[in-house]
C-alpha positions as CSV (number, residue, x, y, z in Angstrom):
1,M,15.8,-80.6,2.3
2,P,18.8,-79.9,4.6
3,H,22.2,-80.3,3.3
4,A,24.2,-83.1,4.9
5,S,27.7,-82.2,6.0
6,P,30.4,-84.6,4.7
7,D,32.1,-84.3,8.1
8,P,29.7,-83.8,11.1
9,A,32.6,-82.5,13.2
10,T,33.2,-79.6,10.8
11,P,31.2,-76.5,11.9
12,R,29.1,-75.0,9.1
13,I,28.0,-71.5,8.6
14,H,25.0,-70.5,6.4
15,G,25.4,-67.9,3.6
16,P,23.3,-66.9,0.7
17,E,24.5,-69.9,-1.3
18,G,23.8,-72.3,1.6
19,P,26.0,-73.9,4.3
20,R,29.7,-73.8,3.8
21,P,32.6,-74.9,5.9
22,R,34.1,-72.4,8.4
23,K,37.6,-71.2,7.6
24,P,40.2,-72.1,10.3
25,L,41.5,-69.1,12.2
26,L,45.1,-70.4,12.1
27,R,46.5,-72.6,9.5
28,V,49.2,-74.8,10.8
29,P,51.2,-76.6,8.1
30,R,51.5,-80.4,8.5
31,L,54.9,-81.9,8.3
32,P,55.5,-85.3,6.7
33,P,55.4,-88.1,9.3
34,P,59.1,-88.5,9.9
35,L,59.6,-84.8,10.4
36,G,56.4,-84.5,12.4
37,R,57.7,-87.0,14.9
38,L,61.1,-85.4,15.0
39,A,59.5,-82.0,15.7
40,A,57.4,-83.5,18.5
41,W,60.4,-85.1,20.2
42,V,62.4,-81.8,19.9
43,S,59.4,-80.0,21.5
44,V,59.3,-82.5,24.3
45,L,63.0,-82.3,25.0
46,A,62.9,-78.5,24.9
47,L,60.2,-78.5,27.6
48,L,62.0,-81.0,29.7
49,A,65.3,-79.2,29.4
50,S,64.0,-75.6,30.0
51,P,64.0,-75.8,33.8
52,A,67.6,-77.0,33.8
53,L,68.6,-74.3,31.4
54,L,66.8,-71.6,33.4
55,A,68.2,-72.8,36.7
56,G,71.5,-70.9,36.1
57,C,69.7,-67.8,34.8
58,G,67.4,-67.2,37.7
59,D,67.9,-66.3,41.3
60,K,71.5,-65.6,42.2
61,T,70.7,-65.1,45.9
62,P,73.3,-66.7,48.1
63,P,71.8,-69.5,50.3
64,G,72.8,-67.8,53.5
65,E,70.9,-64.7,52.5
66,T,67.9,-66.7,51.7
67,V,67.9,-68.4,55.1
68,V,68.5,-65.1,56.9
69,M,65.6,-63.5,55.1
70,R,63.3,-66.5,55.9
71,A,64.4,-67.5,59.4
72,C,65.9,-64.4,61.1
73,R,63.5,-61.7,59.9
74,I,60.6,-63.5,61.5
75,C,61.7,-62.1,64.9
76,H,64.2,-59.4,63.9
77,G,63.9,-56.4,61.7
78,A,66.7,-55.5,59.2
79,E,67.9,-52.8,61.6
80,R,68.5,-55.3,64.4
81,I,70.4,-57.7,62.1
82,C,72.4,-54.9,60.5
83,A,73.4,-53.5,63.9
84,D,75.9,-56.3,64.2
85,I,77.1,-56.6,60.6
86,G,80.7,-55.5,60.5
87,K,81.0,-55.6,64.3
88,L,81.0,-59.4,64.7
89,D,83.6,-61.7,63.3
90,R,83.0,-65.3,62.3
91,A,83.3,-66.6,65.9
92,G,80.8,-63.9,67.0
93,W,78.3,-64.9,64.4
94,E,78.7,-68.6,65.2
95,K,77.9,-67.8,68.8
96,T,74.9,-65.6,67.9
97,V,73.5,-68.0,65.3
98,D,73.8,-71.0,67.8
99,R,72.0,-68.9,70.4
100,M,69.2,-68.1,68.0
101,I,68.9,-71.8,67.0
102,T,68.7,-72.8,70.6
103,G,66.0,-70.2,71.1
104,G,64.0,-71.7,68.2
105,A,65.2,-70.2,65.0
106,N,64.2,-72.4,62.1
107,V,67.7,-73.0,60.7
108,G,68.7,-76.5,59.9
109,P,72.2,-77.9,60.5
110,D,73.0,-77.8,56.8
111,E,71.9,-74.1,56.6
112,R,73.8,-73.0,59.7
113,A,77.2,-72.8,57.9
114,A,75.7,-70.8,55.0
115,V,74.1,-68.3,57.4
116,I,77.3,-67.8,59.3
117,D,79.4,-67.4,56.1
118,W,76.9,-64.9,54.7
119,L,76.7,-62.8,57.9
120,A,80.5,-62.9,58.5
121,T,81.2,-61.6,55.0
122,R,78.7,-58.7,55.1
123,K,79.9,-55.1,55.5
124,P,77.8,-52.3,57.0
125,G,75.2,-51.0,54.5
126,D,75.3,-54.1,52.3
127,K,72.2,-54.6,50.3
128,P,69.5,-56.0,50.2
129,L,69.3,-56.4,54.0
130,C,70.8,-53.2,55.4
131,P,69.5,-49.7,54.5
């Protein structure tokens, strides 16, 4: 006669003395209901807040550099861009960037100023762009 399990969802293993419940691999203590709810809310808030907390810890790349790496390096190698770094002033970079935008560079109006600021403040050999 087979032994009926008191809980059909509990897996059983068979030993010499018959079927016995399988021991859990990880025992997680249960908190009393008020503390359990508090712990659940704290976990949810921590998950929601983590991107905001990590936003300041991540990438510190200036926006102008990001746009130069994305938009300018499609057509120009680092050597070409670096050839004018330190030689052009802000007005020279404005003229160059406007000419590139007219020619099809994917730089939005809001990104234009950031690109010009970044390029105008670079010195020859500045990393990561220039070798």
